[in-house]
N, C-alpha and C positions, 0 to 999 in steps of 0.2 A: 604536366596536368595533374601527376600522380602527387607531387609533392603538396596539393592544396586537397586533397582527396585521404591522403594515408595520415591518419592520426598516429601518433605515438603514445601509449598511454602513462609512460614515465615522465616524457615531456608534458604533457595536458595537468597530472597530478603535481606536477614541480611549478608550472604556471600558476596554478590556481593555488596553490601553499604559497607562495610569492605573492600572489595579489592580495591574497587574506593576511599577510603581514603588512603589506602596503596598506590595506582598508584600515587594520587598527591604528597604525601610526600615522596615517592623514587625519583621523579622528581628533588628533593631538597636535596640531601643528604649533609650531615655536613661535610665538609671539615674539615682535621686535621692536615695532614703534607705529603707533596710528592702524593702517590697516595694513601693514607690513609683516607677513608670515612666511616664515621658513617651512617650507613644503617638502619634509624629507621621504614621506612613503612611495612618491615618486619614483625612488631610487631603483626599486624593485623591478619595473617593468624596463628599465635600463638593462639592467642585467639580464633578464629574457628575452629583451631585443638583441643584446650580443651574441649571446649562447644559441637563443633558437630560433631567430629570425623573427618578421614581423605578425605574423598571424598569432603565434603564444603570447608574444610582448601583447597585442590587442586584446587578446581575453586577459592577461594580468591587469593592463592597464582599465579596462574596464571597473575590473573587481577593485584596484585600488582607489579609483578617482571616485567612487561611492560614497567614502569615506568623507571628501572633501564636499560630496553634493549636500551631504545630511550636514556638513558645519556651515558651509557656505551660502547653500540654498541658490546655486546659480547654475544655470546646467551649462554653461559654458568650457566646466571642465571636461566634460565629455569630448566635445569637440575639439579643444586643444590637447589635451593631452594622448587622446587616443590616436590621433593625427602624428603625434609626434613619436609614440612608440612605433607606429608602423613604418614612418619615414627612417627611422633610427635602424629597423630592422631590415630594410631594405637596402641602405645605406652599408650595412654588415655584410651584407651578401655580395656588396660589391668590394667590399675591403676599405671602405674610407672608416678611420677612427673615430669612435663615438662621440670626443669631443667638438671635434672639426663638423662631423654630422649634426650636431646640436645647435651649433652655431649657426650653421646655413639655415635648420630649419626655421629657429627664431628670426632669422635676417628676412627671410624670402616669405615663411607662410604664419609662423606664429603671430609675431607682432601687428601685422596687415590684419590679421585673423581678428584678433583681441581689438584692434581699434574700429574694424568695423562692426562687431557686436557690439561695443561699448557704445559707439554713435547710434545704433538701431534701437537697442532694447535697454539701454540704461542712461540714467540722468546722469551723465560726468562731465564734469566741467573741466573746459579745454584746457586750462592750465594744469588740469590733472592729469592728464591723457598719458604724457609721457613717464610722468611716476608710476602710472598702473603698468605701464609696458614696462618698462625698466626693471621692476621689480620681480615681474615674470619672468624675463630673460635672466637675470642671475639667478633666479632660483631654479630654472632649468640647468645653467650650466652648472651650477654646486650639483645639483643632482647628478648629472651625466659624470662629472669628475670623480664624485665618489665611490660611484657604479662601478667606474671602468678601475680604482683603485683598489676595490673592494676584489674585484675580479684577479685584479695583478695581485695581490696579498692573500688568495686563498688557494693553496695548491690544488684541492677538490675542485673547484671550479675549471682550472686548466684543463683535467682530464673528464671534464663532464662528458658524459656517455651521449654520443649524437649530437655533440655541439659543431654549429659551424665552423669551417676552418678555410683560412685563407687559400684562395685559388693562387695567389701565388706567393713563394717565401718573401718576405719583408727585410729589409737592407737592418743591417742592427744599429746603424745611424738613424734611421727614421724611426725604428723602435725609442732608441733612446731619445730621442728629440720629442718622442709623445708621450713619454713618461717625463721628462722635464717639466714640459708644458701642461701636464696635469697636475703636477705639485702645485708648480707656479700659479696655478689658476686657482687650485682649492684653496691654496695658504693666502692669496691676494683677496678672494672672496670672503674667506672665513674672518680674515683680520679687520678689513674693510667694514664689514656687517658688524664685528663687534666693538671696533673703534664707533663707529656711528651711535651703535645701541648707547655705550657707554656717556658718549658725549650728550646723546640725546637726555638720557637719564637725570645726567647731572642739570641740563638746562631745564626738566621738568621740575626737579626739585628747588632749584633757585625759583624757576615761576609761582609753582606753590607755596614756598613758604612766602615769596611776596605777596601773593594772594591773601593767604592766612593771615600775615601780619596786617594787611592793611584791611581786611574782612574785620579783624579783632579792633584794631584802631577807630574806622568808623562806626563800628556799633557801639562803642566805648562811648564815644562822641555822641550819636545817636540819642545813646540814653542819657548820657548825660544833659542835651539839650532839652529831650520832655521832661524831665525829673528838675532842671532847674525850673522851667515854667511851671510845672506842677506846684512846686514849692513857692514859685509868685502868685498862684492863684490860691494858694492854701493859706499863703502867711497875709494876702490880701483878703481874705475870709475870717482868718483871725481877728486880723487889725478892725474889722468892720465890727465883730462881736466885741470886743474889750472897748473898743472907742466912744460907745454912744453916740454916734455919730445921726444925726436926724436924718431922716428920709428925704426932706428936701433939699440936704446938702449932700446926698449921693453922687448924684450927678456931678458937680463939682469934684468930689472927692476920687470918682472911678477916672474923671479926665484926667486928674494929677497921676493915678497909677500908670494909665496906658502909656502917658508920653514919657512914664521912665522907660517903659517896655515898649517899645514900637515894633517887636516881633509878633504882637497879637495885631491882627487885621483889625478884629472888634473886640470889645470887652461890654458885658452887660451884667447890670443888676435886677433879678426877679424876685417879686415877692412870693409868699406862699400860696399864692393863688395862680402862680406861672404867670404872672403879665412883667413884661418888661417894663421896669421903673426909673431906669437909669441906664444910659448908653453910651459909649465912646466909640468912634469921634461924633461930633454933635448932629451932624447930618442923619447920623443912624437915628439917633433918638427920636430928630423931626421928623423923620418917616413913620417910624413905628407909633408915635402921640397921635398921627393921623388915622393911622388903622389898628383900631383895637383887637382885630383878630389877628392881623401879621404880628402884634404885639404878645400874643398868648404863644408861650414855648411848652405849654403842655405834654405837646406830644414827642417832645424831644427827650431822646435817651441822656442826655447829659443831665436835663433837669431831675427826670426821675431817679437816677443812680445816686445824685446830689442829695436832694430832699428828702425822698424817701428812705433811700437805702443811707444815707448818712455818710458818706464815702466821698474821698478825692475821686475824680473819675476822668480817664482819657479815653477819647471815644476815636472810633474808628474813623476813616477819611470819609465825608458825604459832602454834600453839595449846600452850600448858605441861601437863606432868603432873606430878602429883605435889604440890606445894602451889599447889591450885587450877588451874583449867585457862583461865587469861584468855589473851589473845591478847599475844604478847611477841616483842621481835627479840633476838637471842643474839648477844652479841660475846664472841669465846673467844680467847685466844693461849698458846701453849706455856711452860713452862718447863724448866730444863733442872737438871741435877745441877753443884753447884760452878759455877755460874755459866758455862759452856763450852756457849754459845749457836751454836756452830758447825753446821755444815748436815751436816757428819758425822756428828756423834754424835747420837744419839736423845734427844728429849724424854723427862722423865720422868713428864709430866701436862700437863696443861691448866687454866687459870682461864677462868671465863665467869662473866659477868653479863648478866644477863635484864632488857634494858628493858621496863616497863609502857609499852604504846603509850598507856596513857590518859595517860600524863603530857605526851604531845606537845601538850597543849592550851596548855602553857608557851609554844609557839613563839608563837601566836595573840598575847601579848603586846607582840609586835614589829610586828604590823599595826597601823596608828593610823587604819583604817578597818575594823576587824574588826566594827563594829556593821552593816556594808552586804556586806562582801564575806566570802565564805567560804572553807576552808582544806580541801585533800585531798591527801595523803601517800599514794603508791603505791609498793609496792615492785616490785624486777625481775619478779617471777612476776605482776607487775600485780592484785596484792591491795591493799586498801583499808589503810591502814596508820592512817592517823588522816583523821578527818572531822568539820569543823564539825557542832556540834548542829544548827543549823538546815537542814543539808543531809539530815541523816536516814538516812547512808549508813551499812549496817553493818559495822564493824571486821572484816578478812579476807575479806570478800565482794569476787566478781569486780567490777574496774571497768571496768563496761559505759557507753559514751556514744555519739551520733552526732554528726556535724557539723550544726550548726544554721543553717547559712549558707542553703543551698536557694534559695528565689529570694528571699531576704533579699540586697538589696546594701547592704554597711556595710566599713568598714574594720577594722572588731572582728570576733576571733576568737569564733565563734558555737558554744555548747555545749549538748545534751541530756541531762539525766543520769536524770530519772523516766520521763519520757514520749519514747521514741527518737523518734517523726515527728510532733511536735506542729505545729498552725497557727503557731503564734508560737515562736519560739525561747526556751529557758530562760534561759542564763546568758551573759554574756562572760567569757571567762576568758583568762589567760596562764598560758605553763608554761615550767619549767625543769626540765632532766636533771641531776642531782646525779652525782657519779663514780662511786659505786656503782651506778648506773644508776635509781636512785630517780626519781619522777620527783615534782614539785610543781604544785598547780593553785590557781591565783586565781580565783575567781569572782564575779560581780557581776551581779546578776539585768537582764535586758534589758527587762523590763516598764516601770521608770522612764523609759528613754531612750525607748521605744515609746509612753509616754503623752504625754512631752512634743512628739515629733512631731505624734501625732493633735491634741493641743492647739493646736500651731503652725498647721497645716492647718485645722483649725476656725476658728480665729480668721481667719485669710487667707481663708477662705470668706465669713463672715460680712461681712469687713468689704467684700469684692468684692460683694455682695449689696449693702450701702448703698449703697456707691461707684456701681453701677451704676443704680439707682434714683436718687438724688440727680443722676447724670450726664445723665440721660435726661430727667427733668423740665427741669434748667439748660441742656441745650444745645437741648432743644425751643424753651425761652423765648426762648435768644439767635438760633437760625435764626430764629424769626418776626421779631424785631428787625430782622434783617438782609435779612429777603427782603422786608417790609411796604414801604420805597421804590422796590423793583422792580413791586411790584403796583401801586402809585401810577403810577409810567412807565407801565405797560402801560393802565393805565386815563386814561393822558394821552391815546391814542390811540383812545379811546372816541369817537363822536360824542355820546354823552348825558354828557358829564363836564361838573363844575360847574366853577366859578371858583375852588373851595378847593383844588384839585388844585396850581394853579400856587405858590399862599401854603405848603402844605406843602412843596413840592419846593424854594421858595427858604429854609427853614427853614435856622437856623445849625447845628442840631444834622446837618442832612442831609452825609452823607460827601462829600467831595471827588470820588470817582470816580462815586459816583451821578448827583451833579450835571452832571458830565462826560456822562455816558451818557445823561442827558436831551436835553441838549444836542446833542450829536451827532444824537440820535434824530429831535431837530425839524427838523435839517439833512437829514438822510437821508430823511424824510420827504417834503421838498420836492424834492428831488431825483428820488424815487421816481415823484412824480404826474408831473413833467416827462416823465421817462424813458418812465413808462408810455402816454403820451400819444403818443411817437415810437414806441414800441414795437409800438405797435396798427397803427402806418399800416405800419410796416417787416411784421409778420405778416401784414397783409392782402396785401401785395405779393409775399411770399416764399412766401405760400399759392397766389398765381396761378401763380408759377414753378413750384413743386412738383408741382401737378395736370398741369402739362403734361410735367414730368420724369416723372413716373410714366406717364402714357401711352404715353410714348418707352419708358421702361424697358420695359412691359408687352409691346410690340411685341418689343420683342428678347430677353425672356424666353421667349416663345411663338413667334418666326417662327424660321425656319431664315434664316440670314443670306444664303447663296448662292443658294438657289434662291426664295427669298420665303415658301415654303408653312410652314404649322405644323410645329412639330416635336414629338420623340416624347412631352416633357413634357405639350406642350397637350392631346394625344391621350391620353393617360394619363388626363390629369384630368377630360376630356370625355365618357369612356366611360362613369361612372356614372350622368353626368345623362343621355344620351340612352338608357341602358338602360332606366333608372327611366321616361323619357317613353314608350319603347315598351311598357314593359309596362304602364302603367296605359291603353293605348290598345290592348292586345291585339294590335301588331304583331311581324312579325319583322325583324331585323334582320341584316346582315352584315360580315362582318369579312372583308378580305381582304389578303395580303399579296404585294407585286410587286416581285421582282427581275430585274434588267435582266442580261440573256444576256452573256456575254462580256464584261463590264465592264473586266475587267481588261488584257482584248487592246486594248480601244479606248485606254487609257491607255497601252499599251507601243506602238501604233502610231503613233497620231495626239499623243500627249501630254497631258499632264494638263490643259493648258487645253482640250481639246477633250474630254476627259471632263465638264471641269466644264461646259461647253458644252452636252454631251450631256444632263446633267441637269436645267439648264436647260428644255431643250426638253422632256423630259418632263414636268416640272412643270407648264411652259405646258400640254402636251396633256390632262394629268390636270385641271387649272382649266378647260379648255374642256368637256370631256366630263362631270364631276361637277359639275353646277353648281346642286343644290340646297340651300338656306340650312343644311339638315339636316344636309348630307354634311360629313364630316371628313376630308380629305385630307391628310397629314402624310408629312413624311420620318423615316424609321424610324431611318437612319443608314447612311452609305457609299451603296449604290446600290439598296437598298431603301426601299419605299414603305408605308404603312399607309394602307388605307381603311376608316373605319365609316360604313357607310351604314343609317341608319334607316329604317324601315317599307318595308322590301325586299318585292319580290315574287318569291317562290322560284321560280316558274316561269319567270321572264326573266331572274334575275338573272346568269346565266352567260352566255347571249347578250349581253347588255348589256358584261360585262368581256372577251367574246373581241372583240367589234366596238371596244372601246378596244384593244384587242390588235393589232387589226389596222391601226387607224389609225395607231397608234404605229410599226409595222413598216413601215408607208408613207413616214414623215415621213423629208424628206432633212435629216440634219445637216449645216453648213459648220464647215471645223476654222478657229477667227478666226486661226490662224497661216499657213497655207498654204492656205486654201480650199479644202483636198481635201475633199469629201463622203462620208458614209458615212450607214449607216443600223441603227438597234438593234431589236432585238427583246425582249420580257418574259415571265415564265415569273409565272402567279398562283396562289396558292393561298388559298382562302375555305371560310367556314362560314356557313351561311345557318341559321339556329335563332328560337325563339320567344325573347323578350327573357329567361323566367323561367327560360332553361335554365342558366344559372349565372351568379353574382355578378363570378368572380374573372374580371377580361381574360386572365390568363394560360393559362384553360383555352381560352377564343376562341381565342388566339393560338398554343396547341399544336397544334389541332387544323387552322389555317390554314397554321401552319409544315410540318406532316406532309405536306398537300397539297401546297406547294409542294415539296417536297423530292420528293415523286413528279411532278411536273410535270418537275422536272428530270431524273429520273431516265428520264424517257418520251422525251425528247429536245430539251427545252426548247420555247421559244413556245408553251405551252398552257396552260389553266387549269385547278385540278382545283378544285371544289367539294362541299364535305360540307352535305348538307340533313338536318339533324336535326327530328324530330319526336317520335315515341316512340322509333324506333329509328331509328339513323341510317343515311343512306345515301351514295355518293359517285358524283358525276357527273363524267365528266372531258372535253375536246376540244381 
């Protein structure tokens, strides 16, 4: 349970750092084709899973895949990749190689989960499902292979502090097999992706060039088709202006013009009052003659532009009236009396020809790829003028489309016509704009190219699986052949070896390196035996010296060098032992702090050497006065000394301390420099209590120190002792 609750701050920081690196990398996935992108940021979570296990990998994965969430806007990345991180981490704890674990994860969990998610939450076509799954599997295997190779090639990661270690030592043959499998996997995946990318790029270039060429050709043909009919109408108007044909002959004249250009559905001549005075075919003229209101074209744009603006005019598409209600395009031009076509003189009428939009299918004859490609022509009002039959776009309908690029990366221009927001784009297109602001679209279905990409990716994956299986068994066999001589050499140093080993090692098939290794190991073995005997003798001698040095070192560690008494460290370490001893025997113990009065004055008056001599005399006096083996007398620091007196008599302890104080005060101390004599006195603060009063030495010292302070305040050269039983009480003298 502790492994889930204990958090290593170093591991946590490392996981967060790699997670942030993965987050930044995932913000920029490498586009290949369509919606296939190489996501390398997930490599970091595999590194963390291999080094630190599932839970740190979960943290790193959560941070890293947030970058994908921002790019793809699909929460499935959290489900798939965090589960992968946990699975790889748990597999690492069981000594399963990361690449093998990744393959098992995508086979048993990743692919089924992705399929269920897509079926439930996404509108993915069934034929696209294997493509979506395989690209994720390939991406996962690439990240795992790359992460494993990074770990192998980075010595710092080999020795990463606190990383997961194998429970059992792996065989060299299995390590070699895994390394070969890693390299083959990464190389195959990388080469197949590069090949597919280059192949699809070439196909896209060819398709794009074909579409652009067709669009240019069709646009030129359309422009020529319209211009030719514009010229026909303009020439007819000019001919009518200069021929001085009488108005009663206009019908016959117009009919002959129409017969020469049957691509016009109808042709009419209107006078300056916008009334149709001649029309072809004759049936149209008959109908217009019956209905004067129908014969008026004053409301038509083609009359206004030609008659009022006095220019040749090509109209957008509109629905005709009178002779049928077919969608048409009107071409009109003004004509003048007596051939005077100056802008200062008004025209006397217009001549107009209506192009039947159904006749635009002749333009598709200019497209050599018309069986695969579709044609759409729209006018300046964004109305469909013409559409190929297979596109099923109604004539005169608004041309609505959406950009089909979306998440699909391609150099081609994608467009959607029927379903504006499909999962897979519908068409590739090329567009040209004519001089009259009409637009020509050449469309090619996108699905065939996507099918090629799917087939190539599937074939690459199939080749990868076959290659991996073959590589695993072949590399395993080769590694066994390479490691077998090493096993034989190991057996050479087995006391139970037989004579056949030597024959195997001397076989001609044995490699030169292995044979040389064997000879060197034999020599090394002999040297080791000799060296071992010498080393044993040296170790015995060094052990004796080390024990003596340790004893001297222990004295230096526990003793004060000036006074020769125990130091504070020793006293603090012995307190617990003595307290436990007194506790078991039910005895009281005393802790006393002794501080020399006016010791600074002694240093200032007689010098520091006199002060050192004073401390030595105090230490000598203490050693003479507290002589039990269990008594601990130590220099606590400066002019302070501490006494730990187990098995104390609470009734006599203060008397005993006072006797020492009086003895010290009567001691004559001689300065070593000038042989001046002086005396020193001391204040003592102490506490006597049962051993179970408190386990903490600091509590004892606090009471003793408070008593020492009280002794100083009350005039020095006295002792203050607290006797603690149920309620503490203080005695002083």
